C-alpha positions as CSV (number, residue, x, y, z in Angstrom):
1,K,-60.9,64.3,-74.7
2,Y,-57.9,64.9,-72.4
3,K,-58.4,65.7,-68.4
4,I,-55.0,66.3,-66.5
5,R,-54.8,67.5,-63.1
6,L,-52.0,69.6,-62.3
7,K,-50.8,69.9,-58.4
8,K,-52.0,73.1,-56.7
9,G,-48.9,75.7,-56.4
10,S,-46.4,74.0,-58.7
11,Y,-45.1,75.5,-61.7
12,A,-46.7,72.7,-64.1
13,E,-50.2,74.5,-62.6
14,S,-48.9,78.2,-63.4
15,Y,-47.3,77.1,-66.5
16,A,-50.0,75.1,-68.1
17,S,-52.6,77.4,-66.9
18,E,-51.6,80.0,-69.1
19,R,-51.7,78.2,-72.1
20,I,-54.6,77.0,-74.7
21,W,-54.8,73.1,-75.3
22,G,-56.1,71.7,-78.2
23,K,-59.7,72.0,-79.3
24,N,-62.5,73.0,-76.9
25,P,-60.0,73.9,-73.8
26,S,-61.6,74.5,-70.3
27,I,-60.0,74.7,-67.0
28,E,-61.2,73.9,-63.5
29,Q,-60.2,73.9,-59.8
30,D,-60.4,71.2,-57.3
31,E,-58.7,71.0,-54.0
32,K,-56.0,69.0,-55.4
33,G,-55.3,72.0,-58.1
34,T,-56.1,72.7,-61.5
35,I,-57.7,69.9,-64.0
36,I,-57.0,71.1,-67.9
37,C,-59.4,69.4,-70.3
38,F,-59.2,69.8,-73.8
39,E,-59.4,67.6,-77.1
40,D,-56.3,66.8,-79.3
41,N,-55.0,64.0,-81.4
42,Q,-51.4,63.9,-80.2
43,Y,-51.2,61.0,-77.6
44,L,-47.7,60.3,-77.6
45,P,-46.6,64.1,-77.2
46,I,-49.2,64.2,-74.4
47,L,-47.9,61.2,-72.3
48,R,-44.5,62.4,-72.8
49,W,-45.8,66.1,-71.5
50,V,-47.2,64.6,-68.4
51,L,-44.1,62.2,-67.5
52,G,-41.9,65.0,-67.6
53,W,-44.1,66.9,-64.7
54,G,-43.4,63.7,-62.4
55,P,-45.7,64.2,-59.2
56,D,-46.7,67.4,-60.1
57,A,-49.0,66.2,-63.0
58,E,-51.5,63.3,-63.1
59,P,-54.0,62.1,-66.2
60,L,-57.6,61.9,-65.3
61,E,-58.8,60.5,-68.9
62,P,-59.0,58.8,-71.1
63,P,-58.2,55.3,-69.7
64,K,-55.8,54.8,-72.3
65,L,-53.6,57.5,-71.1
66,V,-53.9,57.0,-67.3
67,D,-52.7,53.2,-68.0
68,E,-50.0,54.1,-69.9
69,W,-49.0,56.6,-67.2
70,K,-49.0,54.1,-64.5
71,K,-46.6,51.6,-66.6
72,K,-44.1,54.2,-67.4
73,I,-44.0,55.1,-63.7
74,L,-44.1,51.9,-62.1
75,E,-41.2,50.9,-64.9
76,T,-39.5,54.0,-64.1
77,A,-39.6,52.9,-60.4
78,K,-38.3,49.6,-60.8
79,L,-34.7,51.0,-61.9
80,F,-34.2,52.3,-58.4
């Protein structure tokens, strides 16, 4: 199960809110933005999609996605 927060007011939030994501999709709101939840078996495309939104998307679950996302962001930051 995937859970991804999209920054309030961002294009990522409006884009993702208008689509259906995987199996059993749901959308929640919190003070930071919109949280999309869904089931899927496409780990790598989801990781790439989250990374592509930069600071406008933050994975919350599963832990494997969160850890890999953090690792990739830190690797990218080291380039600068």
